[in-house]
C-alpha positions as CSV (number, residue, x, y, z in Angstrom):
1,M,-23.6,-11.7,7.5
2,K,-21.4,-9.3,9.4
3,L,-18.5,-7.1,8.3
4,T,-16.0,-6.7,11.1
5,V,-13.1,-4.2,11.0
6,L,-10.4,-4.4,13.8
7,Y,-8.2,-1.4,14.1
8,P,-4.8,-2.0,15.7
9,Q,-3.6,0.4,18.5
10,P,-2.9,3.7,16.8
11,L,0.4,5.6,17.0
12,N,-1.5,8.6,18.2
13,Q,-4.7,7.8,19.9
14,E,-6.1,11.4,20.0
15,K,-5.5,11.8,16.2
16,F,-7.0,8.4,15.5
17,E,-10.2,9.3,17.4
18,S,-10.6,12.5,15.5
19,D,-9.9,10.8,12.2
20,Y,-12.3,8.0,13.1
21,N,-15.2,10.4,13.7
22,D,-14.6,11.9,10.3
23,H,-14.3,8.3,8.9
24,L,-17.8,7.5,10.2
25,K,-19.2,10.7,8.7
26,L,-17.7,9.5,5.3
27,L,-19.3,6.1,5.8
28,H,-22.7,7.8,6.3
29,D,-22.1,10.1,3.4
30,K,-21.0,7.5,0.9
31,T,-23.6,4.9,1.8
32,G,-26.6,7.2,2.2
33,I,-27.1,6.1,5.9
34,P,-28.8,9.0,7.6
35,S,-26.6,10.5,10.3
36,S,-29.2,9.8,12.9
37,E,-29.0,6.1,12.3
38,K,-26.3,3.7,13.3
39,P,-26.8,0.2,11.8
40,Y,-23.4,-0.8,13.1
41,S,-21.7,-1.0,16.4
42,V,-18.3,0.3,17.5
43,T,-16.4,-1.2,20.5
44,R,-13.4,0.4,22.1
45,F,-11.1,-2.1,23.8
46,L,-9.8,-1.4,27.2
47,H,-6.7,-2.6,29.1
48,G,-7.4,-6.0,30.6
49,P,-5.6,-8.4,32.9
50,E,-2.9,-9.0,30.3
51,G,-2.4,-5.2,29.5
52,K,-3.1,-3.3,26.4
53,P,-5.0,-5.3,23.8
54,P,-3.7,-5.6,20.2
55,F,-6.7,-3.8,18.9
56,H,-8.1,-0.4,19.7
57,L,-11.5,-0.4,18.0
58,M,-13.9,-2.9,16.5
59,F,-16.5,-1.9,13.9
60,I,-19.3,-4.4,13.1
61,M,-22.0,-3.9,10.5
62,P,-24.6,-6.5,9.7
63,F,-25.9,-7.3,6.3
64,E,-29.0,-9.3,5.3
65,S,-27.1,-11.6,2.9
66,Q,-23.7,-12.3,1.3
67,E,-25.0,-10.8,-1.9
68,Q,-26.0,-7.5,-0.2
69,L,-22.6,-7.3,1.5
70,E,-20.7,-8.0,-1.7
71,R,-22.9,-5.4,-3.6
72,I,-22.3,-2.7,-1.1
73,M,-18.7,-3.5,-0.5
74,S,-17.9,-3.3,-4.3
75,S,-19.6,0.1,-4.6
76,N,-17.4,3.1,-5.4
77,G,-18.5,4.8,-2.1
78,M,-17.5,1.8,0.0
79,Q,-14.2,1.5,-1.8
80,E,-13.5,5.1,-0.8
81,V,-14.5,4.3,2.8
82,A,-12.2,1.2,2.8
83,A,-9.3,3.3,1.6
84,D,-10.0,5.8,4.3
85,A,-10.0,3.0,6.9
86,T,-6.5,2.1,5.8
87,R,-5.4,5.7,5.8
88,I,-6.5,6.4,9.4
89,S,-5.1,3.1,10.8
90,T,-1.6,4.3,11.7
91,G,-0.8,1.3,13.9
92,G,-0.9,-1.1,10.9
93,A,-3.5,-2.1,8.4
94,P,-7.0,-2.8,9.8
95,T,-8.0,-6.5,9.9
96,I,-11.2,-7.1,7.9
97,L,-13.3,-10.1,8.6
98,I,-16.6,-11.3,7.1
99,G,-18.6,-13.7,9.2
100,Q,-21.9,-15.4,9.3
101,T,-23.9,-15.8,12.5
102,I,-24.6,-19.4,13.3
């Protein structure tokens, strides 16, 4: 199971980058993930042949099962992290996808 969060192009990229770094610290804080560990990946999208992509960043975090994902996502800490993701996403609400590797 994977949680994917796609952040649209921000209104102010420099501010978004700063806010996003703080957002990742909040994620570590609220989930108890040691700051030295990164059980997730973050991809920054670049201009391509068709110009600026609709999304700026993609966050992907794997989970062992649907149950684990649901348990963690429903925790108070992750609810706070989710609210912060919406707050920092100034180019529109982030797109949240849940997928299963096949």
